TIVO-2410 file (N, C-alpha, C; in nm, 3 decimals):
# residues 66
REC num residu      c1      c2      c3 atome chaine
REC   1      M   2.983   7.802  13.949     N      A
REC   1      M   2.853   7.794  13.978    CA      A
REC   1      M   2.836   7.893  14.039     C      A
REC   2      A   2.724   7.971  13.995     N      A
REC   2      A   2.670   8.132  14.017    CA      A
REC   2      A   2.610   8.117  14.159     C      A
REC   3      K   2.620   8.212  14.235     N      A
REC   3      K   2.542   8.200  14.371    CA      A
REC   3      K   2.589   8.378  14.432     C      A
REC   4      R   2.429   8.385  14.507     N      A
REC   4      R   2.428   8.511  14.598    CA      A
REC   4      R   2.540   8.528  14.693     C      A
REC   5      L   2.572   8.640  14.722     N      A
REC   5      L   2.697   8.682  14.823    CA      A
REC   5      L   2.644   8.801  14.913     C      A
REC   6      Y   2.615   8.793  15.024     N      A
REC   6      Y   2.632   8.893  15.097    CA      A
REC   6      Y   2.750   8.948  15.160     C      A
REC   7      F   2.799   9.051  15.196     N      A
REC   7      F   2.873   9.134  15.280    CA      A
REC   7      F   2.839   9.243  15.330     C      A
REC   8      F   2.895   9.228  15.469     N      A
REC   8      F   2.851   9.325  15.561    CA      A
REC   8      F   2.975   9.459  15.619     C      A
REC   9      V   2.907   9.560  15.609     N      A
REC   9      V   3.026   9.657  15.605    CA      A
REC   9      V   2.958   9.785  15.682     C      A
REC  10      S   3.056   9.854  15.743     N      A
REC  10      S   2.994   9.995  15.802    CA      A
REC  10      S   2.957  10.103  15.721     C      A
REC  11      L   2.850  10.176  15.739     N      A
REC  11      L   2.835  10.295  15.689    CA      A
REC  11      L   2.955  10.370  15.612     C      A
REC  12      H   3.024  10.401  15.694     N      A
REC  12      H   3.189  10.454  15.611    CA      A
REC  12      H   3.279  10.388  15.536     C      A
REC  13      D   3.277  10.226  15.534     N      A
REC  13      D   3.364  10.143  15.460    CA      A
REC  13      D   3.249  10.146  15.361     C      A
REC  14      A   3.131  10.136  15.312     N      A
REC  14      A   3.045  10.116  15.234    CA      A
REC  14      A   3.066  10.237  15.110     C      A
REC  15      L   3.075  10.340  15.160     N      A
REC  15      L   3.139  10.451  15.053    CA      A
REC  15      L   3.276  10.429  14.995     C      A
REC  16      R   3.384  10.364  15.063     N      A
REC  16      R   3.474  10.329  15.019    CA      A
REC  16      R   3.458  10.211  14.902     C      A
REC  17      M   3.380  10.128  14.960     N      A
REC  17      M   3.383   9.988  14.848    CA      A
REC  17      M   3.299  10.026  14.741     C      A
REC  18      C   3.178  10.123  14.757     N      A
REC  18      C   3.169  10.181  14.611    CA      A
REC  18      C   3.195  10.194  14.514     C      A
REC  19      K   3.324  10.274  14.586     N      A
REC  19      K   3.423  10.340  14.454    CA      A
REC  19      K   3.495  10.259  14.417     C      A
REC  20      E   3.561  10.137  14.510     N      A
REC  20      E   3.622  10.059  14.494    CA      A
REC  20      E   3.543   9.939  14.376     C      A
REC  21      L   3.448   9.889  14.400     N      A
REC  21      L   3.356   9.845  14.290    CA      A
REC  21      L   3.367   9.892  14.154     C      A
REC  22      S   3.321  10.002  14.168     N      A
REC  22      S   3.281  10.074  14.036    CA      A
REC  22      S   3.412  10.104  13.960     C      A
REC  23      Q   3.536  10.090  14.007     N      A
REC  23      Q   3.685  10.123  13.966    CA      A
REC  23      Q   3.687   9.962  13.894     C      A
REC  24      L   3.657   9.867  13.933     N      A
REC  24      L   3.659   9.757  13.904    CA      A
REC  24      L   3.530   9.684  13.806     C      A
REC  25      G   3.464   9.816  13.746     N      A
REC  25      G   3.381   9.762  13.668    CA      A
REC  25      G   3.258   9.671  13.749     C      A
REC  26      V   3.226   9.627  13.848     N      A
REC  26      V   3.145   9.553  13.899    CA      A
REC  26      V   3.032   9.679  13.930     C      A
REC  27      N   2.912   9.642  13.875     N      A
REC  27      N   2.767   9.718  13.891    CA      A
REC  27      N   2.695   9.638  13.912     C      A
REC  28      H   2.659   9.507  13.915     N      A
REC  28      H   2.585   9.408  13.969    CA      A
REC  28      H   2.570   9.390  14.077     C      A
REC  29      Y   2.513   9.475  14.155     N      A
REC  29      Y   2.471   9.452  14.280    CA      A
REC  29      Y   2.363   9.548  14.361     C      A
REC  30      H   2.299   9.547  14.491     N      A
REC  30      H   2.229   9.645  14.528    CA      A
REC  30      H   2.288   9.625  14.673     C      A
REC  31      V   2.241   9.741  14.743     N      A
REC  31      V   2.251   9.766  14.884    CA      A
REC  31      V   2.173   9.790  14.937     C      A
REC  32      L   2.134   9.696  15.074     N      A
REC  32      L   2.045   9.655  15.194    CA      A
REC  32      L   2.069   9.758  15.320     C      A
REC  33      P   1.992   9.835  15.406     N      A
REC  33      P   2.020   9.837  15.501    CA      A
REC  33      P   2.013   9.728  15.608     C      A
REC  34      H   2.111   9.720  15.699     N      A
REC  34      H   2.143   9.616  15.845    CA      A
REC  34      H   2.163   9.700  15.975     C      A
REC  35      D   2.070   9.708  16.018     N      A
REC  35      D   2.106   9.786  16.172    CA      A
REC  35      D   2.191   9.926  16.118     C      A
REC  36      M   2.272   9.888  16.191     N      A
REC  36      M   2.412   9.983  16.206    CA      A
REC  36      M   2.516   9.957  16.077     C      A
REC  37      E   2.458   9.894  15.987     N      A
REC  37      E   2.560   9.866  15.854    CA      A
REC  37      E   2.455   9.827  15.704     C      A
REC  38      V   2.560   9.829  15.662     N      A
REC  38      V   2.506   9.809  15.514    CA      A
REC  38      V   2.525   9.667  15.440     C      A
REC  39      A   2.446   9.599  15.382     N      A
REC  39      A   2.468   9.441  15.330    CA      A
REC  39      A   2.481   9.527  15.192     C      A
REC  40      F   2.595   9.425  15.123     N      A
REC  40      F   2.572   9.453  14.942    CA      A
REC  40      F   2.580   9.320  14.931     C      A
REC  41      V   2.458   9.308  14.846     N      A
REC  41      V   2.440   9.200  14.774    CA      A
REC  41      V   2.468   9.190  14.657     C      A
REC  42      F   2.527   9.073  14.616     N      A
REC  42      F   2.568   9.024  14.487    CA      A
REC  42      F   2.490   8.926  14.408     C      A
REC  43      E   2.411   8.921  14.322     N      A
REC  43      E   2.366   8.832  14.262    CA      A
REC  43      E   2.428   8.725  14.152     C      A
REC  44      R   2.429   8.619  14.149     N      A
REC  44      R   2.488   8.535  14.033    CA      A
REC  44      R   2.604   8.572  14.032     C      A
REC  45      A   2.737   8.569  14.126     N      A
REC  45      A   2.844   8.595  14.131    CA      A
REC  45      A   2.933   8.485  14.067     C      A
REC  46      S   2.972   8.466  13.935     N      A
REC  46      S   3.069   8.365  13.896    CA      A
REC  46      S   3.192   8.350  14.022     C      A
REC  47      D   3.252   8.220  13.990     N      A
REC  47      D   3.373   8.156  14.074    CA      A
REC  47      D   3.447   8.317  14.044     C      A
REC  48      M   3.484   8.362  13.945     N      A
REC  48      M   3.586   8.439  13.953    CA      A
REC  48      M   3.566   8.567  14.004     C      A
REC  49      T   3.443   8.638  13.990     N      A
REC  49      T   3.383   8.745  14.042    CA      A
REC  49      T   3.393   8.715  14.217     C      A
REC  50      Q   3.349   8.595  14.245     N      A
REC  50      Q   3.322   8.542  14.410    CA      A
REC  50      Q   3.478   8.556  14.460     C      A
REC  51      L   3.605   8.527  14.408     N      A
REC  51      L   3.731   8.557  14.423    CA      A
REC  51      L   3.754   8.689  14.465     C      A
REC  52      V   3.755   8.774  14.379     N      A
REC  52      V   3.792   8.909  14.362    CA      A
REC  52      V   3.680   8.999  14.485     C      A
REC  53      L   3.547   8.935  14.493     N      A
REC  53      L   3.497   8.985  14.584    CA      A
REC  53      L   3.546   8.975  14.734     C      A
REC  54      R   3.569   8.871  14.722     N      A
REC  54      R   3.609   8.801  14.883    CA      A
REC  54      R   3.742   8.907  14.897     C      A
REC  55      R   3.817   8.912  14.833     N      A
REC  55      R   3.952   8.953  14.821    CA      A
REC  55      R   3.945   9.101  14.890     C      A
REC  56      L   3.819   9.188  14.842     N      A
REC  56      L   3.808   9.292  14.798    CA      A
REC  56      L   3.771   9.326  14.947     C      A
REC  57      F   3.638   9.264  15.000     N      A
REC  57      F   3.595   9.256  15.161    CA      A
REC  57      F   3.667   9.214  15.246     C      A
REC  58      G   3.787   9.167  15.236     N      A
REC  58      G   3.840   9.076  15.311    CA      A
REC  58      G   3.799   8.952  15.369     C      A
REC  59      T   3.745   8.863  15.324     N      A
REC  59      T   3.711   8.776  15.357    CA      A
REC  59      T   3.748   8.614  15.301     C      A
REC  60      D   3.859   8.675  15.221     N      A
REC  60      D   3.947   8.559  15.188    CA      A
REC  60      D   4.061   8.469  15.238     C      A
REC  61      G   4.061   8.521  15.381     N      A
REC  61      G   4.143   8.419  15.477    CA      A
REC  61      G   4.296   8.476  15.424     C      A
REC  62      V   4.315   8.574  15.387     N      A
REC  62      V   4.454   8.642  15.334    CA      A
REC  62      V   4.479   8.746  15.325     C      A
REC  63      S   4.389   8.850  15.252     N      A
REC  63      S   4.394   9.002  15.258    CA      A
REC  63      S   4.380   9.038  15.410     C      A
REC  64      Q   4.433   9.170  15.492     N      A
REC  64      Q   4.443   9.193  15.597    CA      A
REC  64      Q   4.355   9.344  15.558     C      A
REC  65      P   4.298   9.400  15.673     N      A
REC  65      P   4.244   9.534  15.682    CA      A
REC  65      P   4.333   9.641  15.679     C      A
REC  66      D   4.300   9.753  15.632     N      A
REC  66      D   4.385   9.873  15.594    CA      A
REC  66      D   4.432   9.916  15.729     C      A
***
C-alpha cells in the first residue's frame, strides 16, 4: 500500500540526500523547511520504495550513520 513518508534532516545532510536520491532515480518528492531542518516528503511511496528510503535515511533499524 502506498503512503506518504516524511524524513527530517539537517541542511547539510539535505544536499547529500538530494544527490543520493538523484543517483537512485528517485525524483517524486518535495522538500519543505522545518525549523533548522529540512523535511523530505515522498507521496505515494510503494513498499519497495519505502524500504529503500528508510535505508537511505537511516530509519530502518539496521543502517548506521556515516
